[in-house]
N, C-alpha and C positions, 0 to 999 in steps of 0.2 A: 709337383713336388711339394710337399708342406714346408713351411718357413721353419727355419732354426731359430729355436728360443733358446737362449742361454741366460742363466742368471746374471744380473748386471755387475756383479763382481767377480764372474768367472775370470781366471788369468788369461790374458792375451785374447779376450774375446774378438778383437779387431783382426785378428789372425785368422779367425774361425770362417769355415764355409761347409756347405751341405754338398755332398757329392752322392748322386744315384748311380750304383754300380752293383749290378745283380750279384748275389740277392739281397743286398743290404742297403740301407741309406745311411751314409757315413757322415759322421763329423770329423773333420780334418782341420788342423791347424798348419799352416804354411806361412814361411817367412824367409828372408835373405836370398842371397845369390851365391853362386858357386858350387863346388862339389856337393852333391845331394845326400843328405843323412836321414834315414828314416829312423824315427824313435818310436819303441814299441813299449808301451806300459806293461805292468804286470796285472794278474789277476785281481779283481776288485778295485783296480785304478782308473784312471782317465788321463786326459791330456794335462790335467793340472799338476801331475806328478813331475812334469818337465818344467813347471813354471819358473824355476831359478835357473836351469841349465839352458833352456832354449835361447835366452837372450845372449848368453855368453857364447854360444855357438854361432848365431847369426853375426855377432859383433867380430868374431875370428874369421868370417868369410865363407860361411856356410848357407846352402841352401837347406833348410830343415823343414822336414814333414812329419807330423806327428797325428796319427788317427787315433780315434777311440776305437777299441776292439770290438766286434760285432755283439750288440746288445749292451755294451756297457759305456758308461758315461752318456753321451748324446747321440752315439750310433744306433739307430733303429735296427733291431735284429730282423732279418728277413726269413730266416729258416733256422729253427731251434736245432736241428740235427747238423748244423755246421759249427759247432763251438769247440770242437776238438782241435788238436794240434796240426794234423794234415788239412782238414777242410779250412781251418783259419789262415793256414800259410797259403793256400791255394787262392782263396778269396782276397787276400792282401796283394798277391801276385797279380791278379785280376784287376785290382785298383791302380796298382803302379802303371800296368800296360795301358789301362784305359785313359790315365791322364798322362801317359808319356813320360814318366819319371824314370830316369835311368839312375838306379841307385848305387852310390859309390861305396857307401858304407852303412851298416845297420847298428844302432845301440839300442839294446834291449834289456830292461829291468825285470828280474825274478823270472817269470813265466815269460816274458817277452824275449828274453834271451834265448830260449829254446826255440820260439817261433823265428827269430832272427836266423838261427843255424837252419832251420827247416826251411825257411825262405830261400836263403842262399843256395840250396840244392835245386831249388825250383824256378828262380829268376832267369829268363832268357840270357842275361848277361850277369854272371856272378858279381857280388859286390868284392871290392878290394880287401876289405876289412869288416871284422865284426868286434863289437864291444859288448860284454856281458857284465852289468851290475848286479852283483848278489845273484848270479844266475841260477835258475831253477833246474838244475840238471840233475835232479835225483827224485826222491819221493814226494809226490806233489801234496800229500797230507799236509807236510810242514809248511809248505809255501803259503796256503790260504788259512792256515789254522788260527792265524791272528784276526781273522774278520770272520770266518764262517766256521761252523761246529764241525766236530770230527765225522759226523754222520752225513755230511753235505752230499756225497755221492749216492746214498739211498733217498735222501729227502728230494733230491732235484727231480726225481720222476714224479713227485706230487704238486699238482699245479698250484695249490693256494699256499704252500709252504713259504715262497718268497715275501708273500704279503705279510704274514705271520713273523718272520724274522724282521722284515722292516720296522714293524710296530715294536717288537720286543727289543731289538737291539738299536734302534735309531734314536737313541738319546745321547746327550752331549757327554754325560758321565761313561755311558758304556762305551761309545767310540773313542774317547779320550784313553780309557783304560786299555782298549784293544791295540790302538795305535803305541801306547807305550810298552806293550808286551811285545813288540817288534824290536825293542832295543833302541828305537829312535826317539827323539823329541822333536817335534817340528813346531813352527809358530802357529798361532791362534787361528790365522787365516786358513792354513793348510788343514788344520783339524775340522773347521767349519766346512769346508768342500769335501772331506770325507764323511761328514755327517749326513750332507745332502745326498751323497751317492747312496749311502746305507738306508736312507730313508725312501729311497725310489725302487719301487718293487721290481720294475723292469730290469734294472740294473744288477739287482740281487739274483733275479731269476737267471739272467744270462751267465752271471758268474757261477752260479750253481751249476747250470749246463756245462759250463766249460771244464769245471771239476770233474764231472761226471763222465765227460767224455775224452778227458785227457789220458794219453797213451805215450810214454816216453820211450819205451824199451826199443823201439826200432831206432830212433834217433841215437841213443845212449851207445847202441851196439855199432854204429857208424862213426863214432867220434875219430878213431885212428884213422878214418878216411877223409876227413876234413882238413884239407890241406891250406886253406886260406888263412891269413894272419889274424889271430884271435887276441884280445886282451881281456882277461877275466878277473874283475875287481871285486873283491870281497871285504866285507866289513867283520872285524873281529868281535863286535857285540851283537851281531845279527842273531836273533833268536828264531827267526823264521826259516832262513836257509843257513846252516852253519858253514863257515868258512871253507871247512875240508870238502864240501860239495865241489866248490869251484876249484880248489886246488887238485882234486882228485881228478876232474874232467880235464884241467890243463895239462896234467902227466900224461893223459891218453891221447892228446892231440899234438901233432907233429910241429905245429907253428903256433902254439899258444904261450902267451904269458900271463903269470899269475901276479896280481898285485894286491897287498892286504892293506886295509886302513885300518888303524888301531883304535880309533875313538868314537866310531860310528855304528848305527844299526842298519836294519833292512832297507829303511828309506834314506839312504845316506845322499842321494842326489838332492833331496828335500832339505837335508840338514846343512849340508856344505856344498854347493854346486861348484863353488870355487877350486875346493880340494879336489873333486872328481874332474873337473876341467884340467887342473895340472896334470893329472894322469892320462887324460884322454888326448890332449892336444898334441903332444909329441909322438904319440903312436899314430894318429891320423896324419901328422904332418911326413912321417915317415912312409907311410903307404898310398897316400892320395896325392894327386897332383893339386896344388892351391891355385892353379889358374882356372878362371872361370870358362864355363863352357862356351 
């Protein structure tokens, strides 16, 4: 197995490890003890998007697991055809089974929230609760439009496009502008981590493949059948996934709660993890046992 090489300033690199579970070579961060929470980042992100929330969850007594999605961040993509919703959910379930993780709850950001709901349908033992943060439960073009061009689904089929995009968009000024267009303002270290990702052609290629293969219609049609407790948190200033997307989904789900945060954008968990934790903690306390396994 090739060694895991992370930048020296990558958040929580001491929690990182490499896991070989076909078809991918995963990068996973894992820490803490207690009920197990799976954290799923959104399109174009990586484990760094949880850098502020993970320590709060660990301190609160949870076992936290945060993988990079296939081909994104530092997970090596094993099959480019497995970047859609169903294949990714299936591969994440295989990873959890392989590692013996019994997932008590899933927290997903943006497209990661759709993955969380799809995984809940496939896991051998369904999670007790789902949290979606600015959940991308609508038109995918709006989700990744802040970092990839509108024509990404067409461009994804062209092998050299990812490298070209990385060269054209992988500048500090361009990435800072793209991040600001989400409605969020994050710290300089976070911006530098996104810059590093955008400058990596393999990461860009995998995210383009995810966009090209994404299909939500089946999941959206089944929302009224998802009866597990769900908390959908939306940010009023989100320019990537409007709050109404989460509000509409919550109205269609029998056990969903909608909560809106007025002062933040799409990357709210990076802007103010404490405020997000204040919403998540009582919800998890209500639906999960706090006793260690």
